[in-house]
FIPABA-329440 format. One record per residue (C-alpha): residue number from 1; chain; x, y negated, z negated. Coordinates in Angstrom, 1 decimal, padded with zeros to 4 digits. Layout:
+-----+--------+--------+--------+--------+
: num : cadena :     c1 :     c2 :     c3 :
+-----+--------+--------+--------+--------+
: NUM :      A :      X :      Y :      Z :
...
+-----+--------+--------+--------+--------+
//
This chain:
+-----+--------+--------+--------+--------+
: num : cadena :     c1 :     c2 :     c3 :
+-----+--------+--------+--------+--------+
:   1 :      A : -020.5 : -005.3 :  010.4 :
:   2 :      A : -018.6 : -006.4 :  013.6 :
:   3 :      A : -021.1 : -008.0 :  016.0 :
:   4 :      A : -018.8 : -008.0 :  019.0 :
:   5 :      A : -019.7 : -005.7 :  021.9 :
:   6 :      A : -016.8 : -003.3 :  022.6 :
:   7 :      A : -018.1 : -002.8 :  026.1 :
:   8 :      A : -017.1 : -006.4 :  026.9 :
:   9 :      A : -013.5 : -005.1 :  026.9 :
:  10 :      A : -014.1 : -002.7 :  029.8 :
:  11 :      A : -014.1 : -003.3 :  033.6 :
:  12 :      A : -016.0 : -000.9 :  036.0 :
:  13 :      A : -014.1 : -000.5 :  039.2 :
:  14 :      A : -014.1 :  001.7 :  042.3 :
:  15 :      A : -010.8 :  003.4 :  042.9 :
:  16 :      A : -009.6 :  003.1 :  046.6 :
:  17 :      A : -009.3 :  006.4 :  048.4 :
:  18 :      A : -005.6 :  005.9 :  049.1 :
:  19 :      A : -004.8 :  004.9 :  045.5 :
:  20 :      A : -002.6 :  007.3 :  043.4 :
:  21 :      A : -000.9 :  007.2 :  040.0 :
:  22 :      A :  002.8 :  007.7 :  039.6 :
:  23 :      A :  002.3 :  010.2 :  036.8 :
:  24 :      A :  000.2 :  013.4 :  036.9 :
:  25 :      A : -002.6 :  012.9 :  039.4 :
:  26 :      A : -006.2 :  012.6 :  038.1 :
:  27 :      A : -009.1 :  014.1 :  040.0 :
:  28 :      A : -011.1 :  011.1 :  040.8 :
:  29 :      A : -014.4 :  010.8 :  042.6 :
:  30 :      A : -014.0 :  007.4 :  044.4 :
:  31 :      A : -017.8 :  007.0 :  044.8 :
:  32 :      A : -018.3 :  006.7 :  041.0 :
:  33 :      A : -017.1 :  003.5 :  039.3 :
:  34 :      A : -014.5 :  004.1 :  036.5 :
:  35 :      A : -014.4 :  002.2 :  033.2 :
:  36 :      A : -011.0 :  000.5 :  032.7 :
:  37 :      A : -009.8 : -001.0 :  029.5 :
:  38 :      A : -008.7 : -004.6 :  029.9 :
:  39 :      A : -005.1 : -005.5 :  029.0 :
:  40 :      A : -004.7 : -008.2 :  026.4 :
:  41 :      A : -002.8 : -010.3 :  028.9 :
:  42 :      A : -005.5 : -010.2 :  031.6 :
:  43 :      A : -007.1 : -013.6 :  032.3 :
:  44 :      A : -010.9 : -013.6 :  032.5 :
:  45 :      A : -012.1 : -012.3 :  035.8 :
:  46 :      A : -008.6 : -011.4 :  037.0 :
:  47 :      A : -007.7 : -007.8 :  037.7 :
:  48 :      A : -004.7 : -006.4 :  039.7 :
:  49 :      A : -005.3 : -002.8 :  040.7 :
:  50 :      A : -001.6 : -002.3 :  041.4 :
:  51 :      A : -001.0 : -002.6 :  037.7 :
:  52 :      A : -003.7 : -000.1 :  036.8 :
:  53 :      A : -002.5 :  002.7 :  034.5 :
:  54 :      A : -004.0 :  006.1 :  033.7 :
:  55 :      A : -004.1 :  005.1 :  030.0 :
:  56 :      A : -006.4 :  002.2 :  030.9 :
:  57 :      A : -008.9 :  004.5 :  032.5 :
:  58 :      A : -008.8 :  007.0 :  029.6 :
:  59 :      A : -009.2 :  004.2 :  027.1 :
:  60 :      A : -012.1 :  002.8 :  029.1 :
:  61 :      A : -013.8 :  006.2 :  029.2 :
:  62 :      A : -013.4 :  006.6 :  025.5 :
:  63 :      A : -015.1 :  003.2 :  024.9 :
:  64 :      A : -018.0 :  004.1 :  027.2 :
:  65 :      A : -018.4 :  007.5 :  025.5 :
:  66 :      A : -018.5 :  005.7 :  022.2 :
:  67 :      A : -020.8 :  002.8 :  022.9 :
:  68 :      A : -022.7 :  003.5 :  026.2 :
:  69 :      A : -024.7 :  006.6 :  025.4 :
:  70 :      A : -027.1 :  006.1 :  028.2 :
:  71 :      A : -024.6 :  005.7 :  031.0 :
:  72 :      A : -025.6 :  008.0 :  033.9 :
:  73 :      A : -022.1 :  009.1 :  034.6 :
:  74 :      A : -021.1 :  010.4 :  031.1 :
:  75 :      A : -020.7 :  014.0 :  032.2 :
:  76 :      A : -018.3 :  012.9 :  035.0 :
:  77 :      A : -016.3 :  010.8 :  032.6 :
:  78 :      A : -016.1 :  013.7 :  030.2 :
:  79 :      A : -014.7 :  015.9 :  032.9 :
:  80 :      A : -012.1 :  013.3 :  033.9 :
:  81 :      A : -011.0 :  013.0 :  030.3 :
:  82 :      A : -010.9 :  016.7 :  029.7 :
:  83 :      A : -009.0 :  017.3 :  032.9 :
:  84 :      A : -006.4 :  014.6 :  032.1 :
:  85 :      A : -006.1 :  015.5 :  028.3 :
:  86 :      A : -007.2 :  019.2 :  027.7 :
:  87 :      A : -006.5 :  018.8 :  023.9 :
:  88 :      A : -008.4 :  015.5 :  023.6 :
:  89 :      A : -011.1 :  016.8 :  021.2 :
:  90 :      A : -008.5 :  018.1 :  018.7 :
:  91 :      A : -006.4 :  014.9 :  019.1 :
:  92 :      A : -009.4 :  012.6 :  018.5 :
:  93 :      A : -010.6 :  014.7 :  015.5 :
:  94 :      A : -007.1 :  014.6 :  013.8 :
:  95 :      A : -006.8 :  010.8 :  014.5 :
:  96 :      A : -010.3 :  010.1 :  013.1 :
:  97 :      A : -009.7 :  012.1 :  009.9 :
:  98 :      A : -006.3 :  010.3 :  009.4 :
:  99 :      A : -007.8 :  006.8 :  009.9 :
: 100 :      A : -010.7 :  007.6 :  007.6 :
: 101 :      A : -008.3 :  008.9 :  004.9 :
: 102 :      A : -006.3 :  005.6 :  005.3 :
: 103 :      A : -009.6 :  003.6 :  005.1 :
: 104 :      A : -008.9 :  002.0 :  008.5 :
: 105 :      A : -012.7 :  001.9 :  008.9 :
: 106 :      A : -013.1 :  000.0 :  012.2 :
: 107 :      A : -010.7 :  002.1 :  014.2 :
: 108 :      A : -011.9 :  005.3 :  012.6 :
: 109 :      A : -015.4 :  004.5 :  013.5 :
: 110 :      A : -014.4 :  003.9 :  017.2 :
: 111 :      A : -012.7 :  007.2 :  017.3 :
: 112 :      A : -015.6 :  009.1 :  015.6 :
: 113 :      A : -018.0 :  007.5 :  018.1 :
: 114 :      A : -015.9 :  008.4 :  021.0 :
: 115 :      A : -015.5 :  012.0 :  019.7 :
: 116 :      A : -019.3 :  012.4 :  019.4 :
: 117 :      A : -019.7 :  010.9 :  022.8 :
: 118 :      A : -017.3 :  013.5 :  024.2 :
: 119 :      A : -019.1 :  016.4 :  022.7 :
: 120 :      A : -022.6 :  015.4 :  021.4 :
: 121 :      A : -023.7 :  019.0 :  020.9 :
: 122 :      A : -021.0 :  019.8 :  018.3 :
: 123 :      A : -022.9 :  019.7 :  015.0 :
: 124 :      A : -019.6 :  019.7 :  013.0 :
: 125 :      A : -018.9 :  016.3 :  014.5 :
: 126 :      A : -022.3 :  015.0 :  013.5 :
: 127 :      A : -021.7 :  016.2 :  009.9 :
: 128 :      A : -018.3 :  014.4 :  009.9 :
: 129 :      A : -019.9 :  011.3 :  011.3 :
: 130 :      A : -022.4 :  011.3 :  008.3 :
: 131 :      A : -019.6 :  011.8 :  005.8 :
: 132 :      A : -017.6 :  009.0 :  007.5 :
: 133 :      A : -020.4 :  006.4 :  007.2 :
: 134 :      A : -021.2 :  007.7 :  003.7 :
: 135 :      A : -017.6 :  006.9 :  002.7 :
: 136 :      A : -017.5 :  003.6 :  004.6 :
: 137 :      A : -020.7 :  002.5 :  002.7 :
: 138 :      A : -019.1 :  003.3 : -000.6 :
: 139 :      A : -016.0 :  001.3 :  000.3 :
: 140 :      A : -018.0 : -001.7 :  001.4 :
: 141 :      A : -020.1 : -001.6 : -001.7 :
: 142 :      A : -017.0 : -001.5 : -003.9 :
: 143 :      A : -015.9 : -004.6 : -002.1 :
: 144 :      A : -019.2 : -006.4 : -002.9 :
: 145 :      A : -020.4 : -006.2 :  000.7 :
: 146 :      A : -023.8 : -004.8 : -000.2 :
: 147 :      A : -025.7 : -005.6 :  003.0 :
: 148 :      A : -023.1 : -004.0 :  005.2 :
: 149 :      A : -023.0 : -001.0 :  002.8 :
: 150 :      A : -026.7 : -000.6 :  003.1 :
: 151 :      A : -026.5 : -000.6 :  006.9 :
: 152 :      A : -023.7 :  002.1 :  006.8 :
: 153 :      A : -025.9 :  004.1 :  004.4 :
: 154 :      A : -028.7 :  004.0 :  006.9 :
: 155 :      A : -026.3 :  005.3 :  009.6 :
: 156 :      A : -025.1 :  008.1 :  007.3 :
: 157 :      A : -028.6 :  009.1 :  006.5 :
: 158 :      A : -029.5 :  009.2 :  010.2 :
: 159 :      A : -026.5 :  011.5 :  011.0 :
: 160 :      A : -027.3 :  013.7 :  008.0 :
: 161 :      A : -030.9 :  014.1 :  009.3 :
: 162 :      A : -029.6 :  015.0 :  012.7 :
: 163 :      A : -027.2 :  017.6 :  011.3 :
: 164 :      A : -029.9 :  019.1 :  009.1 :
: 165 :      A : -032.3 :  019.5 :  012.0 :
: 166 :      A : -029.7 :  021.4 :  014.1 :
: 167 :      A : -030.3 :  025.0 :  015.3 :
: 168 :      A : -028.9 :  027.2 :  013.9 :
: 169 :      A : -028.7 :  025.5 :  010.5 :
: 170 :      A : -025.4 :  024.3 :  009.2 :
: 171 :      A : -025.1 :  024.9 :  005.4 :
: 172 :      A : -022.5 :  022.2 :  004.9 :
: 173 :      A : -024.9 :  019.6 :  006.3 :
: 174 :      A : -027.3 :  020.2 :  003.5 :
: 175 :      A : -024.7 :  020.4 :  000.8 :
: 176 :      A : -023.2 :  017.0 :  001.8 :
: 177 :      A : -026.6 :  015.4 :  002.3 :
: 178 :      A : -027.5 :  016.5 : -001.3 :
: 179 :      A : -024.7 :  014.4 : -002.7 :
: 180 :      A : -025.7 :  011.5 : -000.5 :
: 181 :      A : -029.2 :  011.6 : -002.0 :
: 182 :      A : -027.7 :  012.1 : -005.5 :
: 183 :      A : -025.9 :  008.8 : -005.3 :
: 184 :      A : -029.3 :  007.2 : -004.6 :
: 185 :      A : -030.8 :  008.9 : -007.6 :
: 186 :      A : -033.2 :  010.7 : -005.2 :
: 187 :      A : -033.2 :  013.9 : -007.1 :
: 188 :      A : -036.2 :  015.4 : -005.2 :
: 189 :      A : -034.2 :  015.4 : -001.9 :
: 190 :      A : -031.0 :  016.3 : -003.7 :
: 191 :      A : -032.6 :  019.5 : -005.1 :
: 192 :      A : -034.3 :  020.3 : -001.8 :
: 193 :      A : -031.0 :  020.1 :  000.1 :
: 194 :      A : -029.1 :  022.2 : -002.5 :
: 195 :      A : -031.8 :  024.9 : -002.5 :
: 196 :      A : -031.6 :  025.0 :  001.3 :
: 197 :      A : -027.8 :  025.3 :  001.2 :
: 198 :      A : -028.1 :  028.2 : -001.3 :
: 199 :      A : -030.7 :  029.9 :  000.8 :
: 200 :      A : -028.5 :  029.7 :  003.9 :
: 201 :      A : -025.5 :  031.1 :  002.0 :
: 202 :      A : -027.2 :  033.7 : -000.2 :
: 203 :      A : -026.2 :  036.7 :  002.0 :
: 204 :      A : -022.7 :  035.4 :  002.7 :
: 205 :      A : -020.0 :  037.3 :  000.6 :
: 206 :      A : -017.6 :  035.3 : -001.5 :
: 207 :      A : -014.6 :  036.5 :  000.5 :
: 208 :      A : -016.3 :  035.1 :  003.7 :
: 209 :      A : -017.0 :  031.8 :  002.0 :
: 210 :      A : -013.5 :  031.4 :  000.7 :
: 211 :      A : -012.5 :  029.7 : -002.5 :
: 212 :      A : -013.9 :  026.3 : -001.5 :
: 213 :      A : -017.3 :  027.8 : -000.4 :
: 214 :      A : -017.6 :  029.7 : -003.6 :
: 215 :      A : -017.0 :  026.5 : -005.6 :
: 216 :      A : -019.6 :  024.7 : -003.5 :
: 217 :      A : -022.2 :  027.4 : -004.4 :
: 218 :      A : -021.4 :  027.1 : -008.1 :
: 219 :      A : -021.7 :  023.3 : -007.9 :
: 220 :      A : -025.0 :  023.5 : -006.2 :
: 221 :      A : -026.4 :  026.0 : -008.8 :
: 222 :      A : -025.1 :  023.8 : -011.6 :
: 223 :      A : -026.6 :  020.6 : -010.2 :
: 224 :      A : -030.0 :  022.2 : -009.6 :
: 225 :      A : -030.0 :  023.5 : -013.2 :
: 226 :      A : -029.2 :  019.9 : -014.5 :
: 227 :      A : -032.0 :  018.4 : -012.4 :
: 228 :      A : -034.4 :  021.0 : -013.7 :
: 229 :      A : -033.4 :  020.7 : -017.4 :
: 230 :      A : -033.6 :  016.9 : -017.3 :
: 231 :      A : -036.8 :  016.7 : -015.3 :
: 232 :      A : -035.1 :  014.3 : -012.9 :
: 233 :      A : -037.5 :  015.3 : -010.1 :
: 234 :      A : -040.2 :  013.4 : -012.1 :
: 235 :      A : -041.8 :  010.8 : -009.9 :
: 236 :      A : -041.8 :  008.3 : -012.8 :
: 237 :      A : -038.0 :  008.4 : -013.0 :
: 238 :      A : -037.7 :  007.7 : -009.2 :
: 239 :      A : -040.3 :  005.0 : -009.4 :
: 240 :      A : -038.4 :  003.3 : -012.2 :
: 241 :      A : -035.1 :  003.4 : -010.3 :
: 242 :      A : -036.7 :  002.1 : -007.1 :
: 243 :      A : -038.4 : -000.8 : -009.0 :
: 244 :      A : -035.1 : -001.9 : -010.7 :
: 245 :      A : -033.2 : -001.6 : -007.4 :
: 246 :      A : -035.7 : -003.9 : -005.8 :
: 247 :      A : -035.5 : -006.6 : -008.5 :
: 248 :      A : -038.6 : -005.6 : -010.4 :
: 249 :      A : -036.8 : -004.9 : -013.6 :
: 250 :      A : -039.7 : -005.4 : -016.0 :
: 251 :      A : -041.9 : -003.0 : -014.2 :
: 252 :      A : -039.1 : -000.5 : -013.8 :
: 253 :      A : -038.2 : -000.7 : -017.5 :
: 254 :      A : -041.8 :  000.1 : -018.5 :
: 255 :      A : -041.7 :  003.2 : -016.2 :
: 256 :      A : -038.5 :  004.5 : -017.7 :
: 257 :      A : -039.6 :  003.9 : -021.2 :
: 258 :      A : -042.7 :  006.0 : -020.5 :
: 259 :      A : -040.4 :  008.7 : -019.1 :
: 260 :      A : -038.2 :  008.6 : -022.2 :
: 261 :      A : -041.2 :  009.3 : -024.4 :
: 262 :      A : -041.4 :  012.8 : -023.1 :
: 263 :      A : -037.7 :  013.2 : -022.1 :
: 264 :      A : -035.7 :  011.6 : -024.9 :
: 265 :      A : -032.4 :  013.4 : -024.3 :
: 266 :      A : -031.9 :  012.6 : -020.6 :
: 267 :      A : -028.8 :  010.5 : -020.4 :
: 268 :      A : -029.6 :  009.3 : -016.9 :
: 269 :      A : -032.8 :  007.7 : -018.2 :
: 270 :      A : -031.1 :  005.9 : -021.0 :
: 271 :      A : -028.5 :  004.7 : -018.5 :
: 272 :      A : -031.3 :  003.4 : -016.2 :
: 273 :      A : -032.9 :  001.6 : -019.1 :
: 274 :      A : -029.5 :  000.0 : -020.0 :
: 275 :      A : -028.9 : -000.9 : -016.4 :
: 276 :      A : -032.2 : -002.7 : -016.1 :
: 277 :      A : -031.7 : -004.5 : -019.4 :
: 278 :      A : -028.2 : -005.6 : -018.4 :
: 279 :      A : -029.6 : -007.0 : -015.1 :
: 280 :      A : -032.0 : -009.1 : -017.2 :
: 281 :      A : -029.0 : -010.2 : -019.3 :
: 282 :      A : -030.4 : -008.6 : -022.4 :
: 283 :      A : -026.9 : -007.4 : -023.3 :
: 284 :      A : -027.5 : -006.3 : -026.9 :
: 285 :      A : -030.5 : -004.2 : -026.0 :
: 286 :      A : -028.6 : -002.8 : -023.0 :
: 287 :      A : -025.7 : -001.8 : -025.3 :
: 288 :      A : -028.0 :  000.2 : -027.5 :
: 289 :      A : -029.4 :  002.0 : -024.4 :
: 290 :      A : -025.9 :  002.9 : -023.2 :
: 291 :      A : -025.0 :  004.1 : -026.7 :
: 292 :      A : -028.0 :  006.5 : -026.5 :
: 293 :      A : -026.9 :  007.6 : -023.1 :
: 294 :      A : -023.5 :  008.5 : -024.5 :
: 295 :      A : -025.1 :  010.6 : -027.2 :
: 296 :      A : -026.8 :  012.8 : -024.6 :
: 297 :      A : -025.2 :  015.7 : -022.8 :
: 298 :      A : -023.6 :  014.5 : -019.6 :
: 299 :      A : -023.5 :  010.8 : -020.7 :
: 300 :      A : -020.6 :  011.1 : -023.1 :
: 301 :      A : -017.9 :  011.4 : -020.4 :
: 302 :      A : -019.4 :  009.2 : -017.6 :
: 303 :      A : -017.3 :  006.4 : -016.2 :
: 304 :      A : -020.3 :  004.4 : -015.0 :
: 305 :      A : -021.9 :  004.4 : -018.5 :
: 306 :      A : -018.6 :  003.2 : -020.1 :
: 307 :      A : -018.2 :  000.5 : -017.4 :
: 308 :      A : -021.7 : -000.8 : -018.0 :
: 309 :      A : -021.2 : -000.7 : -021.7 :
: 310 :      A : -018.0 : -002.8 : -021.3 :
: 311 :      A : -019.8 : -005.5 : -019.3 :
: 312 :      A : -022.3 : -005.8 : -022.2 :
: 313 :      A : -019.5 : -005.9 : -024.7 :
: 314 :      A : -017.7 : -008.6 : -022.8 :
: 315 :      A : -020.9 : -010.7 : -022.6 :
: 316 :      A : -021.5 : -010.4 : -026.3 :
: 317 :      A : -017.9 : -011.3 : -027.3 :
: 318 :      A : -016.8 : -007.8 : -028.3 :
: 319 :      A : -013.5 : -007.9 : -026.2 :
: 320 :      A : -011.8 : -005.1 : -028.1 :
: 321 :      A : -014.7 : -002.8 : -027.6 :
: 322 :      A : -014.9 : -003.8 : -023.9 :
: 323 :      A : -011.2 : -003.0 : -023.5 :
: 324 :      A : -011.6 :  000.4 : -025.2 :
: 325 :      A : -014.6 :  001.3 : -023.0 :
: 326 :      A : -012.8 :  000.3 : -019.8 :
: 327 :      A : -009.7 :  002.2 : -020.6 :
: 328 :      A : -011.8 :  005.3 : -021.4 :
: 329 :      A : -013.6 :  004.8 : -018.1 :
: 330 :      A : -010.3 :  004.6 : -016.2 :
: 331 :      A : -009.1 :  007.8 : -017.8 :
: 332 :      A : -012.1 :  009.5 : -016.2 :
: 333 :      A : -012.0 :  007.6 : -012.8 :
: 334 :      A : -008.6 :  006.1 : -012.3 :
: 335 :      A : -009.2 :  004.5 : -008.9 :
: 336 :      A : -012.6 :  003.0 : -009.5 :
: 337 :      A : -012.1 : -000.6 : -008.4 :
: 338 :      A : -015.2 : -001.8 : -010.3 :
: 339 :      A : -013.6 : -000.7 : -013.6 :
: 340 :      A : -010.2 : -002.2 : -012.7 :
: 341 :      A : -011.9 : -005.5 : -011.6 :
: 342 :      A : -013.7 : -005.6 : -014.9 :
: 343 :      A : -010.4 : -005.3 : -016.7 :
: 344 :      A : -009.3 : -008.3 : -014.7 :
: 345 :      A : -012.4 : -010.2 : -015.8 :
: 346 :      A : -011.8 : -009.2 : -019.4 :
: 347 :      A : -008.3 : -010.7 : -019.4 :
: 348 :      A : -009.7 : -013.8 : -017.7 :
: 349 :      A : -012.0 : -014.2 : -020.7 :
: 350 :      A : -009.1 : -013.7 : -023.0 :
: 351 :      A : -007.2 : -016.4 : -021.2 :
: 352 :      A : -004.4 : -014.0 : -020.1 :
: 353 :      A : -004.3 : -015.0 : -016.4 :
: 354 :      A : -001.1 : -013.1 : -015.5 :
: 355 :      A : -002.5 : -009.9 : -016.9 :
: 356 :      A : -005.8 : -010.6 : -015.1 :
: 357 :      A : -004.0 : -011.1 : -011.8 :
: 358 :      A : -002.2 : -007.8 : -012.2 :
: 359 :      A : -005.5 : -005.9 : -012.3 :
: 360 :      A : -007.0 : -007.8 : -009.3 :
: 361 :      A : -003.9 : -007.0 : -007.4 :
: 362 :      A : -004.3 : -003.3 : -008.2 :
: 363 :      A : -007.8 : -003.5 : -006.8 :
: 364 :      A : -006.4 : -005.0 : -003.6 :
: 365 :      A : -003.8 : -002.2 : -003.4 :
: 366 :      A : -006.6 :  000.3 : -003.4 :
: 367 :      A : -009.0 : -001.7 : -001.3 :
: 368 :      A : -007.4 : -004.6 :  000.6 :
: 369 :      A : -010.9 : -005.7 :  001.8 :
: 370 :      A : -012.2 : -006.3 : -001.7 :
: 371 :      A : -013.4 : -010.0 : -001.4 :
: 372 :      A : -014.0 : -010.5 : -005.1 :
: 373 :      A : -010.5 : -009.4 : -006.0 :
: 374 :      A : -009.0 : -011.5 : -003.2 :
: 375 :      A : -010.9 : -014.6 : -004.3 :
: 376 :      A : -009.7 : -014.1 : -007.9 :
: 377 :      A : -006.1 : -013.6 : -006.9 :
: 378 :      A : -006.1 : -016.7 : -004.6 :
: 379 :      A : -007.6 : -018.8 : -007.4 :
: 380 :      A : -005.1 : -017.5 : -010.0 :
+-----+--------+--------+--------+--------+
//
């Protein structure tokens, strides 16, 4: 995460009463200091008010709205911004969505922060902030930046909780939070959020929900059914996952084995068993667990299962099997950089460096910040 303080790029100045801009006049209260964005060419401590532009003030205000939430003059700054740019909220939202879509994470984050600072009461912005940090965390984790990813996950969770506590309730906040919890294998909170989402939309007609809303309701119902049928709310399953996540693989494996005694057809449990064994470098045992996961409903067409199987196959010398598993995984999830990277590692093991480099370059096309792929390409 970037440790620099964005507010260091802002001056606070008092505008002289006789000062005016050549373009459309701004309604300025000269008794309140205005934030002004520094120009790149400005020398430290040097400021020429004759060169001041309206854009510098608007940029300075956006920076303060984003990063100085306790500034006593925020309401005044919002009024200046709205007066100068009546469509600023729509413009910021469009820019933030575009930058997020292009994975320009740092600039997108600045825009989202400014947008929320401009209208902190808009719950839709809070929901989008949660989704943004959720996606940013996924991207950083794919790039091997796990500590940063964990920090962005914490930010996402904070915004999801803010959105879910809003009055009146916003159904989309609960639906999106459910999938955040699902990625964490927190099936208790996943189910709780989905049930709340369904309760909030139960009286809404399909034509009012639209095609997308109807699909979301069907997904929620289907996922709740899967959680129920596989007993994924079981505390033993969650305990096993948490233990393995925190490096206590042996204890976690014991918990998941106990779970499997009473739930032998849950693919998630066999996957968790295989994952723990793979982390302990018990590759042959892990392969057997992943094979059992593939025999269960839901595990036969899962890209993560195939990817984990491929890692074990590579480590045990079954390169043909690893290649088949990775190609099958790619057919399910074609832009998963973990799978593509593993194809690169497979070809490295086979001594085919040019082919390996091709796959690491594909990873960088999808995620230019992937440090592991960058390291391999530079070495090759």
